[in-house]
C-alpha positions, 0 to 999 in steps of 0.5 A: 499500500501506498503511505498516503491516499489518492483521491479519485472519482470516476466523476471527474471526467469533463464532458467537453467533447472533442477538445485539447483537454484530455478528459480521459486522463484521470482514468487512465491515470487510475488504471496505469497505477493499478496496472504497474502496481504503484498503488492498490485498490485500497489506496483510493478515496472517493470523494464528495462533491463540494457543497455549495457553501464551500465553493461560496468561500472562494467564488461570489454568490452571483457566479455560483447562480449562473453555474448552478441555473446555466445562465453564464453569458455568451462572453463568460462561457467563451472565457472559459473554453469548455462548453457549459452543461449542468454535468461539467458543474457536477464534475467540478464541484466533484474535483473541489470535493476531491481536493478538499478530501486531499487536503484533510488526508494530507495533514493527517499522513503528511502527503496526499494525491487528488488525481484531478483538481488544479483549476488554477485559472478560475477567479472569484467571479468567472472562470478562465482557461478550461478552469470553472472553479478553483478547487485548491482555493476551496480546499485552503479556505475550508481548512482555514475556516475549520481552524485546521491550518492557518497559513498554506503556501501554493506551489505551481509547476503548471506551465501557465501562470496560476493567474486566478491563484494569484487573484484570489490570494492576493488581496485581503477578503477580510471585510465581509460584503453585503450579500445580494437579497437574493442569496438565502433563497438561492442556496436554501440557507438563511442569510446568516449562514451564507459563507462569506470569503473570509481570510486574513491578509497574507495567509497564503503565499503564492509561487508560480513557476511558468513560462513568460511567453504564454497564457494568460496574457495577463498575469497577476503577481503571485507571492513569487513569479518565476518567469521562464523563457521559451525552452527551458530545459531540465537543468534550468527549470529545476534550479528556479524552482530550487530557488523559488522554494528556498525563498518562499520558504524563508519568508513564510512558514506554511502548515500546508503546501498545496503543490499544483503538478502540472504535465504541461512543462513537458517538451512535447506538450500542445500548449507549452513552450518549455522543454522538460523531459518525462525524467526532468518532471519527476525530478521536479516532483522529487524536489518539491517532495523532498523539500516539504517532507524535510520541513515537516510540511504536509503536501496536498497534490493535485494534478492541473494541466497536460496536453501532450501530443500523445495522451500517454505521455501525459498519463506517464507523467502524472503517474510519476508524480505519485511514483516520486511521492511514493519514493520520499514518503515511503514508511521507514 
């Protein structure tokens, strides 16, 4: 058995039709982990969908209402870049539930992996870049609201900058804003029970290591942004990551690291322009886990993007993240 849990649901499948996002990857990752005996059935946990009140810790009531009622504008759906459907909403609620469950287990077991999630382009009031709901932010805010953590760090190694992450955590939400008059009826809760996006300023430190000349065009500032030039390879990438982690952990002492382990820095990714190898990506994962483990900081992993020309490559990269965690956190 693994020394940590893998969180997976068939409900992670995104019903988006033919698309550059390989919606089948989640199932394929699970199948490969089992076939290669990296994991066994008992290692997997099945999440429940996040509750609306969890989503509302990060996202605005107006945006959640649009998602639940199918009333996004044409422009909002275009910005989302995936076709809206009620089934898609359910998949994103499930991914958020998966990140919440993985975060809980990471605190108890030092590591946990949500085999979905990592939707770091979602903003409080809209979605972008295949990301409808920011599952990592929801998990962090839930743990903070419950008093299980005070401070978290996000380490985003997707090829694209985590603009939603930077926007959500880059400003204070300490002052609760008045809710619209329709909120309590909309969610079936008394007005006083509608959660406000509460968070002390500076409670989340954000690191993003990404290709500079790539999506998104506008990049809100993270706590640390590493803007990598086109064609960056393994050695330079690992050096920059090491520097970013060292700098971040000198400045900030988190109770939890949320690691967004995108597969798209891969040299053969359709939406990336970096030149990491499969082996280099595994070394990236090993570095993050080694640093977290050495400092006794729990780490919750999400898989985020991956658009290799051959989906088997994306699946192998994501599976290697689990292998790297297994090697680092294996029982003595």
